C-alpha positions as YAML, in Angstrom:
chain: A
units: angstrom
residues:
- id: 1
  name: MET
  ca: [-57.60, -53.42, -1.55]
- id: 2
  name: THR
  ca: [-59.93, -51.15, -3.33]
- id: 3
  name: THR
  ca: [-61.37, -51.68, -6.54]
- id: 4
  name: PHE
  ca: [-64.53, -50.02, -8.48]
- id: 5
  name: GLU
  ca: [-66.67, -52.91, -7.98]
- id: 6
  name: SER
  ca: [-66.01, -52.89, -4.03]
- id: 7
  name: ILE
  ca: [-66.68, -49.20, -3.95]
- id: 8
  name: ALA
  ca: [-69.97, -49.80, -6.44]
- id: 9
  name: LYS
  ca: [-71.32, -52.75, -3.90]
- id: 10
  name: PRO
  ca: [-72.11, -52.47, -0.06]
- id: 11
  name: LYS
  ca: [-69.58, -54.58, 1.87]
- id: 12
  name: SER
  ca: [-72.69, -56.97, 3.07]
- id: 13
  name: ARG
  ca: [-73.27, -57.76, -0.49]
- id: 14
  name: LEU
  ca: [-69.45, -58.54, -1.09]
- id: 15
  name: TRP
  ca: [-69.45, -60.93, 1.81]
- id: 16
  name: LEU
  ca: [-72.66, -62.53, 0.35]
- id: 17
  name: ALA
  ca: [-70.83, -63.10, -2.81]
- id: 18
  name: ALA
  ca: [-67.86, -64.33, -1.32]
- id: 19
  name: ILE
  ca: [-69.15, -66.97, 0.89]
- id: 20
  name: LYS
  ca: [-71.42, -67.99, -2.33]
- id: 21
  name: PRO
  ca: [-74.49, -69.72, -0.45]
- id: 22
  name: PRO
  ca: [-75.86, -70.80, -3.78]
- id: 23
  name: MET
  ca: [-72.88, -72.73, -4.29]
- id: 24
  name: TYR
  ca: [-73.46, -75.02, -1.53]
- id: 25
  name: THR
  ca: [-76.13, -77.29, -3.76]
- id: 26
  name: VAL
  ca: [-73.14, -78.78, -5.36]
- id: 27
  name: ALA
  ca: [-72.31, -80.48, -1.93]
- id: 28
  name: ILE
  ca: [-76.15, -81.29, -1.49]
- id: 29
  name: MET
  ca: [-76.80, -82.59, -4.91]
- id: 30
  name: PRO
  ca: [-74.37, -85.73, -4.95]
- id: 31
  name: ILE
  ca: [-75.28, -86.78, -1.61]
- id: 32
  name: ALA
  ca: [-79.12, -86.61, -2.04]
- id: 33
  name: VAL
  ca: [-79.14, -88.17, -5.44]
- id: 34
  name: GLY
  ca: [-76.48, -91.18, -4.43]
- id: 35
  name: SER
  ca: [-78.65, -91.54, -1.17]
- id: 36
  name: ALA
  ca: [-81.87, -91.49, -3.38]
- id: 37
  name: VAL
  ca: [-80.52, -94.05, -5.59]
- id: 38
  name: ALA
  ca: [-79.64, -96.38, -2.75]
- id: 39
  name: TYR
  ca: [-83.14, -95.69, -1.10]
- id: 40
  name: ALA
  ca: [-84.89, -96.85, -3.98]
- id: 41
  name: GLN
  ca: [-82.89, -99.83, -4.12]
- id: 42
  name: VAL
  ca: [-82.77, -101.20, -0.50]
- id: 43
  name: GLN
  ca: [-86.18, -100.62, 0.30]
- id: 44
  name: PRO
  ca: [-87.36, -103.86, -2.08]
- id: 45
  name: LEU
  ca: [-84.95, -105.79, 0.20]
- id: 46
  name: GLY
  ca: [-86.22, -104.67, 3.40]
- id: 47
  name: THR
  ca: [-83.10, -103.13, 4.29]
- id: 48
  name: SER
  ca: [-83.19, -99.85, 6.54]
- id: 49
  name: PHE
  ca: [-82.01, -96.45, 5.25]
- id: 50
  name: ASP
  ca: [-79.47, -94.89, 7.45]
- id: 51
  name: ILE
  ca: [-80.26, -91.31, 7.88]
- id: 52
  name: ASN
  ca: [-77.55, -90.68, 10.72]
- id: 53
  name: ILE
  ca: [-75.17, -91.62, 7.55]
- id: 54
  name: PHE
  ca: [-76.95, -89.32, 5.37]
- id: 55
  name: ALA
  ca: [-76.98, -86.42, 7.83]
- id: 56
  name: THR
  ca: [-73.09, -86.98, 8.63]
- id: 57
  name: PHE
  ca: [-72.64, -86.84, 5.18]
- id: 58
  name: LEU
  ca: [-74.40, -83.97, 4.20]
- id: 59
  name: VAL
  ca: [-72.55, -81.88, 6.87]
- id: 60
  name: SER
  ca: [-69.39, -83.10, 6.11]
- id: 61
  name: ALA
  ca: [-69.67, -82.44, 2.19]
- id: 62
  name: ILE
  ca: [-70.89, -78.74, 3.20]
- id: 63
  name: ALA
  ca: [-67.77, -78.55, 5.21]
- id: 64
  name: ILE
  ca: [-65.50, -79.65, 2.56]
- id: 65
  name: ILE
  ca: [-67.17, -77.42, -0.18]
- id: 66
  name: ALA
  ca: [-66.34, -74.53, 2.39]
- id: 67
  name: TRP
  ca: [-62.78, -75.52, 2.01]
- id: 68
  name: LEU
  ca: [-62.77, -75.59, -1.55]
- id: 69
  name: ASN
  ca: [-64.27, -72.05, -2.03]
- id: 70
  name: ILE
  ca: [-61.89, -70.82, 0.34]
- id: 71
  name: SER
  ca: [-58.80, -72.44, -0.93]
- id: 72
  name: ASN
  ca: [-59.72, -71.39, -4.47]
- id: 73
  name: ASP
  ca: [-59.72, -67.66, -3.35]
- id: 74
  name: VAL
  ca: [-56.61, -68.15, -1.38]
- id: 75
  name: TYR
  ca: [-54.49, -69.86, -4.65]
- id: 76
  name: ASP
  ca: [-56.18, -67.51, -6.97]
- id: 77
  name: SER
  ca: [-54.85, -64.50, -4.75]
- id: 78
  name: ASP
  ca: [-51.45, -66.31, -5.46]
- id: 79
  name: THR
  ca: [-51.54, -65.62, -9.33]
- id: 80
  name: GLY
  ca: [-53.06, -62.50, -9.25]
- id: 81
  name: ILE
  ca: [-56.04, -63.72, -11.35]
- id: 82
  name: ASP
  ca: [-58.65, -62.22, -8.48]
- id: 83
  name: ILE
  ca: [-57.16, -58.67, -8.42]
- id: 84
  name: ASN
  ca: [-60.52, -57.52, -9.78]
- id: 85
  name: LYS
  ca: [-62.75, -59.75, -7.97]
- id: 86
  name: ALA
  ca: [-64.11, -57.58, -5.01]
- id: 87
  name: GLU
  ca: [-65.88, -60.59, -3.51]
- id: 88
  name: SER
  ca: [-62.73, -62.40, -3.07]
- id: 89
  name: VAL
  ca: [-62.55, -63.57, 0.58]
- id: 90
  name: VAL
  ca: [-58.60, -62.68, 0.58]
- id: 91
  name: ASN
  ca: [-59.35, -59.47, -0.69]
- id: 92
  name: LEU
  ca: [-62.05, -58.84, 1.68]
- id: 93
  name: THR
  ca: [-59.99, -59.88, 4.60]
- id: 94
  name: GLY
  ca: [-56.70, -58.90, 3.27]
- id: 95
  name: ASN
  ca: [-55.53, -61.92, 5.08]
- id: 96
  name: ARG
  ca: [-54.21, -64.55, 2.78]
- id: 97
  name: ASN
  ca: [-52.95, -66.91, 5.82]
- id: 98
  name: LEU
  ca: [-56.24, -66.63, 7.78]
- id: 99
  name: MET
  ca: [-58.13, -67.81, 5.10]
- id: 100
  name: PHE
  ca: [-55.81, -70.54, 4.06]
- id: 101
  name: TRP
  ca: [-55.89, -72.12, 7.53]
- id: 102
  name: LEU
  ca: [-59.64, -71.47, 8.32]
- id: 103
  name: GLY
  ca: [-60.32, -73.34, 4.89]
- id: 104
  name: ASN
  ca: [-58.18, -76.27, 6.30]
- id: 105
  name: VAL
  ca: [-60.08, -76.41, 9.45]
- id: 106
  name: PHE
  ca: [-63.41, -76.89, 7.33]
- id: 107
  name: LEU
  ca: [-61.67, -79.58, 5.18]
- id: 108
  name: LEU
  ca: [-60.24, -81.35, 8.43]
- id: 109
  name: SER
  ca: [-63.96, -81.27, 9.75]
- id: 110
  name: GLY
  ca: [-65.36, -82.51, 6.72]
- id: 111
  name: ILE
  ca: [-62.85, -85.47, 6.28]
- id: 112
  name: LEU
  ca: [-63.41, -86.37, 10.04]
- id: 113
  name: GLY
  ca: [-66.98, -86.31, 9.54]
- id: 114
  name: ILE
  ca: [-66.56, -88.93, 6.57]
- id: 115
  name: ALA
  ca: [-64.07, -90.93, 8.36]
- id: 116
  name: THR
  ca: [-66.79, -91.41, 11.22]
- id: 117
  name: ILE
  ca: [-69.01, -93.04, 8.18]
- id: 118
  name: SER
  ca: [-66.07, -95.39, 7.38]
- id: 119
  name: TRP
  ca: [-65.43, -96.30, 11.00]
- id: 120
  name: TRP
  ca: [-69.43, -96.94, 11.99]
- id: 121
  name: GLN
  ca: [-69.15, -99.75, 8.84]
- id: 122
  name: GLN
  ca: [-65.61, -100.67, 9.57]
- id: 123
  name: ASP
  ca: [-65.10, -100.03, 5.92]
- id: 124
  name: PRO
  ca: [-62.48, -97.38, 4.45]
- id: 125
  name: THR
  ca: [-64.05, -97.31, 0.92]
- id: 126
  name: VAL
  ca: [-66.28, -93.79, 1.47]
- id: 127
  name: VAL
  ca: [-63.36, -91.99, 3.04]
- id: 128
  name: MET
  ca: [-60.92, -93.22, 0.47]
- id: 129
  name: LEU
  ca: [-63.48, -92.04, -2.54]
- id: 130
  name: VAL
  ca: [-63.94, -88.55, -0.67]
- id: 131
  name: LEU
  ca: [-60.38, -88.23, -0.05]
- id: 132
  name: CYS
  ca: [-59.57, -89.04, -3.89]
- id: 133
  name: SER
  ca: [-62.11, -86.23, -4.40]
- id: 134
  name: CYS
  ca: [-60.34, -83.59, -2.26]
- id: 135
  name: PHE
  ca: [-57.24, -84.24, -3.91]
- id: 136
  name: LEU
  ca: [-58.67, -83.53, -7.29]
- id: 137
  name: GLY
  ca: [-60.35, -80.50, -6.01]
- id: 138
  name: TYR
  ca: [-57.10, -79.36, -4.81]
- id: 139
  name: THR
  ca: [-55.04, -80.22, -8.12]
- id: 140
  name: TYR
  ca: [-57.81, -77.64, -9.69]
- id: 141
  name: GLN
  ca: [-56.20, -74.34, -8.20]
- id: 142
  name: GLY
  ca: [-53.49, -75.84, -5.88]
- id: 143
  name: PRO
  ca: [-49.94, -75.43, -6.61]
- id: 144
  name: PRO
  ca: [-47.96, -77.01, -8.22]
- id: 145
  name: PHE
  ca: [-50.82, -78.66, -10.37]
- id: 146
  name: ARG
  ca: [-53.03, -75.37, -11.04]
- id: 147
  name: LEU
  ca: [-54.79, -78.05, -13.82]
- id: 148
  name: GLY
  ca: [-57.79, -75.34, -14.04]
- id: 149
  name: TYR
  ca: [-55.05, -73.17, -15.43]
- id: 150
  name: GLN
  ca: [-54.79, -75.74, -18.18]
- id: 151
  name: GLY
  ca: [-58.45, -75.91, -18.94]
- id: 152
  name: LEU
  ca: [-58.98, -79.08, -17.15]
- id: 153
  name: GLY
  ca: [-61.30, -77.89, -14.50]
- id: 154
  name: GLU
  ca: [-64.63, -79.10, -15.81]
- id: 155
  name: ILE
  ca: [-63.18, -82.64, -16.24]
- id: 156
  name: ILE
  ca: [-62.35, -82.37, -12.49]
- id: 157
  name: CYS
  ca: [-65.62, -81.29, -11.21]
- id: 158
  name: THR
  ca: [-67.41, -83.98, -13.29]
- id: 159
  name: ILE
  ca: [-65.30, -86.53, -11.84]
- id: 160
  name: CYS
  ca: [-65.49, -85.34, -8.34]
- id: 161
  name: PHE
  ca: [-68.90, -84.59, -8.14]
- id: 162
  name: GLY
  ca: [-70.23, -87.18, -10.33]
- id: 163
  name: PRO
  ca: [-68.93, -90.64, -9.67]
- id: 164
  name: LEU
  ca: [-66.67, -90.44, -6.85]
- id: 165
  name: ALA
  ca: [-69.30, -87.88, -4.70]
- id: 166
  name: VAL
  ca: [-72.51, -89.69, -5.88]
- id: 167
  name: SER
  ca: [-70.78, -93.23, -5.60]
- id: 168
  name: ALA
  ca: [-69.58, -92.42, -2.05]
- id: 169
  name: ALA
  ca: [-73.15, -91.31, -1.06]
- id: 170
  name: TYR
  ca: [-74.57, -94.37, -2.47]
- id: 171
  name: TYR
  ca: [-71.88, -96.80, -0.93]
- id: 172
  name: SER
  ca: [-72.57, -95.22, 2.47]
- id: 173
  name: GLN
  ca: [-75.86, -96.69, 2.27]
- id: 174
  name: THR
  ca: [-75.49, -100.18, 0.38]
- id: 175
  name: GLN
  ca: [-71.81, -100.82, 0.92]
- id: 176
  name: SER
  ca: [-71.96, -101.88, -2.89]
- id: 177
  name: TRP
  ca: [-71.53, -100.47, -6.44]
- id: 178
  name: SER
  ca: [-74.46, -99.83, -8.89]
- id: 179
  name: ILE
  ca: [-74.65, -99.02, -13.11]
- id: 180
  name: ALA
  ca: [-77.69, -97.03, -12.19]
- id: 181
  name: ASN
  ca: [-76.02, -94.90, -9.71]
- id: 182
  name: LEU
  ca: [-72.96, -94.53, -11.97]
- id: 183
  name: MET
  ca: [-75.47, -92.97, -14.87]
- id: 184
  name: ALA
  ca: [-76.87, -90.69, -12.29]
- id: 185
  name: SER
  ca: [-73.52, -89.65, -11.19]
- id: 186
  name: LEU
  ca: [-72.69, -88.63, -14.53]
- id: 187
  name: ILE
  ca: [-75.66, -86.41, -14.93]
- id: 188
  name: ILE
  ca: [-74.95, -84.59, -11.55]
- id: 189
  name: GLY
  ca: [-71.11, -84.54, -12.47]
- id: 190
  name: ILE
  ca: [-72.23, -82.89, -15.70]
- id: 191
  name: SER
  ca: [-74.78, -80.45, -14.35]
- id: 192
  name: THR
  ca: [-72.20, -79.50, -11.65]
- id: 193
  name: SER
  ca: [-69.11, -79.12, -14.11]
- id: 194
  name: LEU
  ca: [-71.94, -76.69, -16.05]
- id: 195
  name: ILE
  ca: [-71.72, -74.11, -12.97]
- id: 196
  name: LEU
  ca: [-67.85, -73.76, -13.43]
- id: 197
  name: PHE
  ca: [-67.90, -73.79, -17.21]
- id: 198
  name: CYS
  ca: [-70.57, -70.81, -17.08]
- id: 199
  name: SER
  ca: [-68.28, -68.84, -14.64]
- id: 200
  name: HIS
  ca: [-65.44, -68.42, -17.54]
- id: 201
  name: PHE
  ca: [-67.74, -66.62, -20.02]
- id: 202
  name: HIS
  ca: [-67.30, -62.93, -18.18]
- id: 203
  name: GLN
  ca: [-63.85, -63.35, -17.04]
- id: 204
  name: VAL
  ca: [-61.93, -64.17, -20.31]
- id: 205
  name: LYS
  ca: [-59.86, -60.63, -20.21]
- id: 206
  name: ASP
  ca: [-58.30, -61.68, -16.50]
- id: 207
  name: ASP
  ca: [-58.05, -65.34, -17.30]
- id: 208
  name: LEU
  ca: [-55.81, -64.36, -20.28]
- id: 209
  name: ALA
  ca: [-53.63, -61.66, -18.03]
- id: 210
  name: ALA
  ca: [-53.15, -64.66, -15.62]
- id: 211
  name: GLY
  ca: [-52.15, -67.15, -18.23]
- id: 212
  name: LYS
  ca: [-55.08, -69.21, -17.30]
- id: 213
  name: LEU
  ca: [-56.29, -71.24, -20.36]
- id: 214
  name: SER
  ca: [-59.85, -71.76, -19.55]
- id: 215
  name: PRO
  ca: [-62.29, -73.87, -21.75]
- id: 216
  name: ILE
  ca: [-63.62, -70.29, -22.69]
- id: 217
  name: VAL
  ca: [-60.46, -68.87, -23.45]
- id: 218
  name: ARG
  ca: [-59.41, -71.92, -25.79]
- id: 219
  name: MET
  ca: [-62.37, -71.94, -27.63]
- id: 220
  name: GLY
  ca: [-64.11, -68.27, -27.62]
- id: 221
  name: THR
  ca: [-67.21, -67.51, -26.15]
- id: 222
  name: LYS
  ca: [-69.46, -68.30, -29.48]
- id: 223
  name: MET
  ca: [-68.16, -71.85, -29.34]
- id: 224
  name: GLY
  ca: [-68.48, -72.04, -25.74]
- id: 225
  name: ALA
  ca: [-72.38, -70.90, -25.84]
- id: 226
  name: GLN
  ca: [-72.56, -73.97, -28.35]
- id: 227
  name: ILE
  ca: [-70.90, -76.44, -26.36]
- id: 228
  name: LEU
  ca: [-73.16, -75.18, -23.28]
- id: 229
  name: GLN
  ca: [-76.25, -76.24, -25.14]
- id: 230
  name: TRP
  ca: [-75.00, -79.71, -25.86]
- id: 231
  name: SER
  ca: [-73.52, -80.31, -22.41]
- id: 232
  name: THR
  ca: [-76.87, -79.14, -20.95]
- id: 233
  name: ALA
  ca: [-78.93, -81.46, -23.38]
- id: 234
  name: SER
  ca: [-76.85, -84.25, -21.93]
- id: 235
  name: ILE
  ca: [-78.77, -84.12, -18.85]
- id: 236
  name: TYR
  ca: [-81.80, -84.97, -20.51]
- id: 237
  name: VAL
  ca: [-80.47, -87.50, -22.97]
- id: 238
  name: LEU
  ca: [-78.93, -89.43, -20.06]
- id: 239
  name: THR
  ca: [-81.97, -89.65, -18.25]
- id: 240
  name: THR
  ca: [-83.93, -90.74, -21.36]
- id: 241
  name: ILE
  ca: [-81.19, -93.76, -21.53]
- id: 242
  name: GLY
  ca: [-81.86, -94.41, -17.68]
- id: 243
  name: ILE
  ca: [-85.18, -94.83, -17.95]
- id: 244
  name: VAL
  ca: [-85.34, -96.67, -21.40]
- id: 245
  name: THR
  ca: [-82.96, -99.34, -20.18]
- id: 246
  name: LYS
  ca: [-85.01, -99.48, -17.05]
- id: 247
  name: LEU
  ca: [-81.94, -98.48, -14.93]
- id: 248
  name: PHE
  ca: [-83.93, -95.49, -13.90]
- id: 249
  name: PRO
  ca: [-87.41, -95.46, -12.67]
- id: 250
  name: ILE
  ca: [-90.18, -93.98, -14.65]
- id: 251
  name: ALA
  ca: [-90.72, -91.59, -11.93]
- id: 252
  name: THR
  ca: [-87.44, -89.83, -13.04]
- id: 253
  name: LEU
  ca: [-89.00, -88.49, -15.69]
- id: 254
  name: LEU
  ca: [-89.41, -85.34, -13.21]
- id: 255
  name: VAL
  ca: [-86.06, -84.07, -14.55]
- id: 256
  name: PHE
  ca: [-87.96, -82.89, -17.54]
- id: 257
  name: LEU
  ca: [-90.10, -80.33, -15.52]
- id: 258
  name: SER
  ca: [-86.27, -78.53, -15.07]
- id: 259
  name: LEU
  ca: [-86.15, -78.12, -19.12]
- id: 260
  name: PRO
  ca: [-87.28, -74.54, -18.75]
- id: 261
  name: LEU
  ca: [-84.40, -73.42, -16.73]
- id: 262
  name: ALA
  ca: [-82.17, -75.35, -19.17]
- id: 263
  name: ILE
  ca: [-83.43, -73.47, -22.32]
- id: 264
  name: LYS
  ca: [-83.34, -70.11, -20.04]
- id: 265
  name: LEU
  ca: [-79.69, -70.81, -19.50]
- id: 266
  name: THR
  ca: [-78.43, -71.73, -22.80]
- id: 267
  name: ASP
  ca: [-80.62, -68.93, -24.38]
- id: 268
  name: PHE
  ca: [-79.29, -66.22, -22.11]
- id: 269
  name: VAL
  ca: [-75.76, -67.45, -22.83]
- id: 270
  name: SER
  ca: [-76.27, -67.69, -26.55]
- id: 271
  name: LYS
  ca: [-77.24, -63.51, -26.29]
- id: 272
  name: TYR
  ca: [-75.19, -62.53, -24.12]
- id: 273
  name: HIS
  ca: [-71.64, -64.86, -24.27]
- id: 274
  name: ASP
  ca: [-69.60, -62.01, -25.51]
- id: 275
  name: LEU
  ca: [-70.74, -59.05, -23.20]
- id: 276
  name: PRO
  ca: [-68.90, -59.87, -19.88]
- id: 277
  name: GLU
  ca: [-71.15, -57.50, -17.69]
- id: 278
  name: ARG
  ca: [-74.27, -59.16, -18.96]
- id: 279
  name: VAL
  ca: [-73.04, -62.76, -19.08]
- id: 280
  name: ARG
  ca: [-71.71, -62.84, -15.45]
- id: 281
  name: THR
  ca: [-74.76, -63.79, -14.14]
- id: 282
  name: CYS
  ca: [-75.15, -67.04, -15.95]
- id: 283
  name: LYS
  ca: [-73.54, -69.31, -13.36]
- id: 284
  name: TYR
  ca: [-76.32, -68.50, -10.87]
- id: 285
  name: LEU
  ca: [-78.65, -69.75, -13.71]
- id: 286
  name: ALA
  ca: [-76.35, -72.73, -14.19]
- id: 287
  name: VAL
  ca: [-76.88, -73.17, -10.09]
- id: 288
  name: ARG
  ca: [-80.53, -73.25, -10.25]
- id: 289
  name: LEU
  ca: [-80.42, -75.93, -13.17]
- id: 290
  name: GLN
  ca: [-78.31, -78.18, -11.17]
- id: 291
  name: PHE
  ca: [-80.13, -77.66, -7.76]
- id: 292
  name: VAL
  ca: [-83.90, -78.39, -9.61]
- id: 293
  name: SER
  ca: [-82.52, -81.01, -12.00]
- id: 294
  name: GLY
  ca: [-80.64, -82.97, -9.36]
- id: 295
  name: LEU
  ca: [-83.61, -82.46, -6.83]
- id: 296
  name: LEU
  ca: [-86.18, -83.93, -9.66]
- id: 297
  name: LEU
  ca: [-83.74, -86.79, -10.17]
- id: 298
  name: ALA
  ca: [-83.43, -87.58, -6.52]
- id: 299
  name: ALA
  ca: [-87.32, -87.46, -6.12]
- id: 300
  name: GLY
  ca: [-87.85, -89.55, -8.77]
- id: 301
  name: PHE
  ca: [-85.69, -92.31, -6.99]
- id: 302
  name: TYR
  ca: [-87.54, -91.59, -3.67]
- id: 303
  name: LEU
  ca: [-90.89, -91.85, -4.91]
- id: 304
  name: ALA
  ca: [-90.12, -95.16, -6.83]
- id: 305
  name: TYR
  ca: [-90.85, -97.10, -3.68]
...
């Protein structure tokens, strides 16, 4: 398939865009934050932090995100919404079935890694949480659900990468539950869903043509830019609530060091929300915010003890 975009860009750059290296931060941050909260809570009890479980979970999560990225391109190719997306792995290879099965190999590898953690612990909770997250992730684009086409993608993203993924990482270390971890998971869920939300601004035309009612299609780009401001601010509001209620250590104030990135993102979208070719890069600003704010939140918990 040849498009203007594919002609304009070298194929190596298209492959880099298709693989989406920055997007793997969405796999890293839930594990890092959930494990950090666990670390802060087990250290005073004299309980050891299991680095093998952490590493296994991290590698498995990256494999699952690879499946999610590939399968999204596969299912989008079925609806025709990616017809102008040169960096789709399906468009680049011209082989939808190969990408479908490659994605499933990544998924199986990731689930086997998580199942290994459950086997070590003789407790199915972690693998059940991850399976729930994978199922919800499938419903985003996969038939017959395609809930992303109904504008429910951000809700699914918040749940999958927030309460489910962060809680699974926390439970893998503690085999228990925590209100502090739930609060932290909401922050990560929201910051991750901002990436998806920002990805809609530049593709309103294609979404409308494919019948995809994304939040931006439903509310328009101007209101979407306003919603982005409030959603981004909630990261810092929730962090403040966590500190004031003493659920979070004072060191998590480090999250506020990411505030300039939040302001840059919201200002950029407010300025270019209705200019597709300009606003299309806003999702990368959202990725940067998710990574840095998540890293700082995790650091706050690690530094607490």
